[in-house]
N, C-alpha and C positions, 0 to 999 in steps of 0.2 A: 932760831929762825931757818937755818940751813936744814936742820932735821926735820922740820914741819914741811918745808918746800919739798924736800926729798920724798916724805911720806905722801904729800899730794901727788907727785909725779908718779910714784909707785902705784898708787890707787887708780890714777888715770891709765896707766898702762895696763893694769889687771882688768880694769872695765873695758878697755879696748880689745884686749885680748879675748875676753868673753864674748864680746860683740862679734868678732871674727869667727869664734867657734860656733856661734849660733848661726851665723851666715853659712859656714861649712856644713852644718847640720841640715839646713834647708836644702843645700844643694845635693847632698848625700842621700837624703830622703826622696828626693826626685830622680837622682841619677845613678844611685848605688854605687858599685864598685868602680864604675867609669866616671865618677866624679873627678873633674879636672882643677888644677890650680887656677887655670884661666877662669873657669866658671865660678869658682869660690871667690876670687878676686872681684869678678864682676857683681856677683851678688852683694858682696860687702861695699861696692862702690869705691874700690881702690885699685891700684896697679898690682901686677903680679910681683914685681921687686918689693913693693912694701909688704905684701903677704909673706915673701920670704924673710924680710926683716924681722918679722915677728916669730917665725917658726923654722926658718933655716931652709927647709925643702919639703917635699911631700912626706918624708919619713917623720919629721918634726910634727907636721900638722896631724899625722895619722896617730903618733904616740899621744898628742894632746887630746885627741877626740877619743881614743881608746882610754885614756885615764877618766875622762869624762864620763863616759858611759858605763865603765867598769866600776867607778865609785857608786853611781846611781843603782847599778844591779846589786852590788855587795849589800848596800843599804837596805834594799828590798829583801835580799836572801836572809840577812840577820832579822829582819822584822819578821819573816815567815818562820824561822827556827824559833824565835821567842814568843810566838803567838799563843794565846792561852787556849790550847787544844791538846788532845792526847798526843802521844809520839808518833804514831802511825799518820795521823792528820798532819802533824809538822813535817815528816818526811814527804808527804805528798805535796804539801803547800810549797816547800823548798823547790821541788822538781817543777811544780807548776809555775812558780815565779820565774824561773829561768826560761822555760818554754814560752810562758806569755810574753816575755820580754822580746825573744826574737820573733815570735809571731807578730807582735804589735808593730815592730820596726824592722821588717826583713831587709831592707835595703840598707840599712845602718849595719845590721849583722853581716850582710855579704860584703859590705865596704871594709869591715873589720877583718873578715875571715877569709875572703876569696879575692884573687887578683882578677883584673878585668882583661882577660886574654883577647877579647875581640874588640877592644876599643883603641882608638888612636893614643890615649893617654899612655898606653903602656909604653910607647917609644920614649916619653918623657921619664917614665918610671924606671925603665931600663937604663937611660943615660945617667940618672942620678943615683943607681945602685939601690934602689928601693924594691923590696920583695915583701909582699904582704905576708906570705907564709912564715918568713923569718921574723916579721915584726909581731904576728899574732901569736907566736909561742909563748913570750913573756906574759902576754895577756892571760893565757890559760894556766900558765904557772902561778900568776898572782892569785887568779881565783882558787886555784887548788890549795895554795898556802893559807888563804883566808879562810876557806872552809875547814881545813885542817885545824886551825886555832878554835873554830867554833866546836868542832867535834872533840877536841883534847879538853876544853872547858867544860863540856856538858854530859860526856860519856866516860864511865869508868872502864877503861879497857885493860886494866890489870898491868902486869910488867911490861915494859917497853911501851907504854901508852902514847907517848909523843911520836915515837916512829910509826907505830901503827895509824895514829890519827893522820899523820902525813901521807902514808900509803892510801888510806881511805879518801882523804880529801882530794888528791890528785886522781884518784880511780874514779870517784864520783863525778868529779868535773870532766874527766875524760869521756865517761860514759854519756853524761848530758850533752856534751858537745857533738860526739859521734852520732848519737840517736837523734838529737835535735836537728843536726844538719840533714840527716836521712829524711826525717820526718818533714821538715820545712820544704824540702825538694820534691817529694813524692805525695805527701799527704795520704798515707795508706789507712789512717785511722784519725778518730778525734783526739785532740789534746788530752782529754779526760781519760780515754783509753790507754794513751801512751804513758801518761802520768801513774796510772794504777800498774801498769805492766812493769815499769821500772822500779816502782816502790816494792812490788812483789820480789823482784830480784835482789834488792838490797835488804830486804827485811829480816832475813835469816839470822845471822849473829848480831846485826844492830839491835834487834828487838831483845835478845838476851843480855847484851851489853847495857842497854838502856834500863832494864829492869833492875840493874844493881845502882842505879843513880837514885840518890834522895833528892826529893824536890822535882821541879819541872825540868828535867833533863832533856836532851835532845831525843 
């Protein structure tokens, strides 16, 4: 009976946490990096101390939102890599999936990657020791490691393939992040043009390595 009650309690807590993250998402979509704990608590219909009870501080809420969105992005990236298409098309689809995600929800992207330097919330952030740049680095590292695993599993890179896959994984994520950040801010070209240009940059040795893979490799 105790185990059943504990399970019910855990399920209720998980459901409540998910509801709070959905409320936070709505505020982030509206306010971007300036989303405040006060606004998120109001959106959820609770007080800020209750919000802190679930996430600790804004850093805890940020990490929970980052995991939520990174998990969804990784699922989409894996689907793009494994799509039934030729290798060049899968490279382009992978790049496009990332760029489409930040284009579709630019406020979420900015919340995860950029501090709100011109908003009053920064005072709260500073007092709590929360720094968006410091917290966004692990998010990019996680993307790099996950992409490295995909490359290692699908491309024969010869000797030291695991290390090379990690170099490529982090390098590609860094390229997508830097190019996507610049593109989202300036929109100097269409997303399709950016995808093709980045794919051209990647395609040299990747094309040669992919040719050694039997079956539907990356």
